[in-house]
C-alpha positions in Angstrom: 0.0 0.0 0.0 1.1 3.6 -0.7 1.4 5.5 2.6 3.1 8.7 1.4 4.4 9.9 -2.0 7.1 12.5 -2.5 5.9 15.4 -4.7 8.7 17.5 -6.2 9.8 18.7 -9.6 13.0 20.3 -10.9 12.8 24.0 -9.9 11.7 26.2 -12.8 11.7 30.0 -12.3 9.1 30.4 -15.0 6.8 28.1 -13.0 7.8 29.2 -9.5 4.6 28.6 -7.7 4.3 25.1 -9.1 7.9 24.0 -8.4 9.0 26.0 -5.3 8.1 23.4 -2.6 8.8 19.8 -1.7 5.9 17.9 0.0 4.4 14.5 0.4 0.9 13.3 -0.5 -0.4 11.1 2.3 -2.9 8.2 1.9 -5.2 6.3 4.3 -4.6 2.6 5.0 -7.4 1.8 2.5 -5.6 3.9 -0.2 -7.6 7.1 -0.1 -5.7 10.4 -0.8 -6.0 12.6 2.3 -4.0 15.7 1.4 -4.2 18.7 -0.9 -1.7 19.5 -3.6 -1.4 22.5 -5.9 -4.1 25.1 -6.0 -7.1 25.5 -3.7 -7.4 27.6 -0.6 -3.9 28.6 0.6 -1.9 27.2 -2.4 1.2 27.2 -0.3 -0.3 24.4 1.8 0.6 21.1 0.2 0.3 17.7 1.8 2.8 17.0 4.5 5.4 19.8 4.4 8.1 21.7 6.2 8.7 25.5 6.2 9.1 28.7 8.2 7.8 32.2 7.2 10.3 34.4 9.2 13.8 33.0 8.6 16.6 35.3 9.5 19.8 35.0 7.5 22.2 37.7 8.4 20.3 41.0 7.9 17.8 39.4 5.4 14.4 37.7 6.2 13.3 34.8 4.0 10.1 32.8 3.8 10.0 29.2 2.6 6.4 28.8 3.8 5.0 31.0 1.0 8.2 30.9 -1.1 8.0 34.6 -1.7 10.7 36.8 -3.3 12.1 33.9 -5.4 12.9 31.7 -2.4 12.4 28.0 -3.0 12.9 24.5 -1.6 14.7 22.4 -4.2 14.9 18.6 -4.1 18.4 17.5 -4.8 18.5 13.7 -4.6 17.4 10.6 -2.8 20.1 9.5 -0.5 21.4 5.9 -0.2 21.2 4.0 3.1 25.0 4.3 3.5 25.0 8.1 3.3 22.9 8.8 6.4 22.4 7.7 10.0 19.0 6.0 9.4 18.3 2.4 8.5 17.9 0.9 5.0 14.1 0.9 5.5 14.0 4.8 5.4 13.5 6.8 2.3 15.7 9.9 2.7 15.7 13.0 0.5 18.3 15.8 0.3 16.6 19.2 0.0 18.1 22.7 -0.3 16.3 25.9 0.8 17.6 28.5 -1.7 17.5 32.2 -2.2 16.4 33.9 -5.4 19.8 33.3 -7.0 19.5 29.6 -6.3 22.1 29.6 -3.6 21.3 27.4 -0.6 21.0 28.9 2.9 19.7 25.7 4.6 20.4 22.1 3.9 17.6 19.7 4.9 17.7 15.9 5.1 14.2 14.5 5.3 13.6 10.9 6.1 10.3 8.9 6.1 9.6 5.3 7.2 6.3 3.4 7.3 5.5 0.9 10.1 2.2 -1.0 10.3 0.2 -0.8 13.5 -2.5 -3.2 12.3 -4.7 -3.7 9.2 -6.4 -0.3 9.9 -3.5 2.0 10.9 0.1 2.7 10.2 2.8 5.1 11.5 4.6 7.4 9.2 7.9 8.2 11.0 9.4 11.5 10.0 13.0 12.5 10.8 14.2 16.0 9.7 17.8 17.3 10.0 18.3 21.0 9.3 21.7 22.7 9.0 22.7 26.2 7.9 24.6 26.2 4.6 26.9 29.0 5.6 26.1 31.7 8.1 23.8 31.2 11.1 20.1 30.9 10.3 17.3 31.7 12.7 14.0 29.8 12.0 11.1 31.8 13.3 7.4 32.1 12.5 3.9 32.3 13.9 2.2 28.9 14.5 -0.1 29.3 11.5 2.8 29.7 9.1 5.8 27.7 10.4 7.1 24.2 11.3 6.1 20.8 10.2 2.4 20.7 9.1 -0.3 18.6 7.4 -2.9 20.0 5.0 -6.0 17.9 4.3 -8.0 17.8 1.1 -9.3 21.0 -0.4 -12.9 19.7 0.0 -12.8 20.5 3.7 -12.3 24.2 2.8 -15.3 24.4 0.5 -18.3 26.4 1.6 -20.7 24.3 3.6 -18.2 21.5 4.2 -18.2 19.5 7.4 -15.2 20.8 9.4 -12.3 18.7 10.4 -12.6 17.8 14.1 -9.6 17.7 16.5 -8.9 15.5 19.4 -6.4 16.9 22.0 -4.9 15.6 25.3 -6.3 16.8 28.6 -3.1 18.9 29.1 -3.9 21.0 26.0 -4.1 24.8 26.7 -6.1 26.9 24.2 -4.6 30.2 23.1 -5.9 32.8 20.7 -6.4 32.1 17.0 -6.6 28.3 17.1 -3.2 28.0 18.8 -2.6 25.3 21.4 0.2 24.6 23.9 0.9 21.9 26.4 0.4 19.1 23.9 2.5 16.0 23.2 0.0 15.1 20.4 -3.0 16.3 18.5 -5.2 14.3 16.1 -7.4 15.4 13.2 -10.5 13.5 12.3 -11.2 13.9 8.6 -14.9 13.4 7.8 -14.6 11.7 4.4 -17.7 10.5 2.6 -16.3 7.0 2.6 -15.7 7.1 6.3 -13.7 9.0 8.8 -9.9 8.9 8.9 -7.9 9.9 11.9 -4.5 11.6 11.5 -2.6 11.6 14.8 0.6 13.7 15.1 3.0 12.8 18.0 6.0 14.9 19.1 9.2 13.0 19.9 10.4 13.5 23.4 13.7 15.1 22.3 12.0 17.8 20.2 12.0 21.4 21.4 8.7 22.6 23.0 6.1 22.7 20.3 3.5 25.4 19.7 0.5 24.0 17.7 -2.0 25.4 15.3 -5.2 23.8 14.0 -7.7 24.9 11.4 -11.2 23.5 10.7 -10.3 23.1 7.0 -7.6 20.6 8.0 -4.3 22.3 8.2 -2.6 21.4 11.5 0.8 20.9 12.9 3.4 22.5 15.2 6.4 24.8 15.1 9.5 25.6 17.1 12.1 28.4 17.2 15.4 27.0 15.9 18.9 28.5 15.5 20.9 26.7 12.9 24.6 26.6 12.5 26.7 25.2 9.7 28.7 22.8 11.8 25.8 21.1 13.7 22.4 20.0 12.4 19.2 20.3 14.4 17.0 17.3 14.5 13.2 17.0 14.6 11.3 13.8 14.9 7.6 13.5 14.4 5.3 10.5 14.1 2.1 10.6 12.0 -0.4 7.8 12.7 -2.9 7.4 9.9 -5.9 5.3 10.9 -9.2 4.3 9.3 -12.1 5.3 11.5 -12.7 7.9 14.1 -10.3 7.4 17.1 -10.9 8.8 20.5 -8.5 10.5 23.0 -7.8 7.2 24.9 -6.6 5.5 21.7 -4.5 8.6 20.8 -3.0 8.8 24.3 -2.0 5.2 24.5 -0.4 5.2 21.0 1.3 8.5 21.6 2.8 7.2 24.9 4.2 4.1 23.2 5.7 6.1 20.3 7.4 8.6 22.7 9.2 5.9 24.6 
């Protein structure tokens, strides 16, 4: 079964909007596509993606969330198992975050691995390494426009659509503008016509403290403030559990606890 599919194309300045981001389509255990690609409401939201909107490089601010001012994420190559510190079962991509001249300012290594939970659910393990290409880089952004995020199908943003529902731990603290803190996990329940699908995101215990954002049209995830240097990469590990059916807080809590061990 296909769990996630890399979506990238060689960068083309004449088709900047279509080629400026690297993302992954995500599928349910039964094979249903769950994520939005190009177009639709907020076209910069695409599948499972990584980006920050307020990146400081020296005296310059750059934005790889919206990829404005010619900034882009450019897929470079799929790495062999021998070239990284993950196992052979991982698919690992080298991605550069580039300025308008095509010069990289951040090197990203993005790994994905699929593990079955049972016949109705699987875990998509995600391992991201970020390193400054040259001078120090400060990754900043508001929770609605930064971090590692998931965007569900465009149909949930259409007028009159049934909203995506979220399940949160008892520790969750609501802030303004759909922002949440105090969470080790949050799950989105996608109300598909063929039956609900639950997408549970779990933070690894070694990640920095996460600030979360959720929207009723199905964009959700978390961000962190990170300072990147050229001589040492920062690592982020996130688990996405994709499960057929509507799962409750008890199921999410038990699975999240096991994944965080």
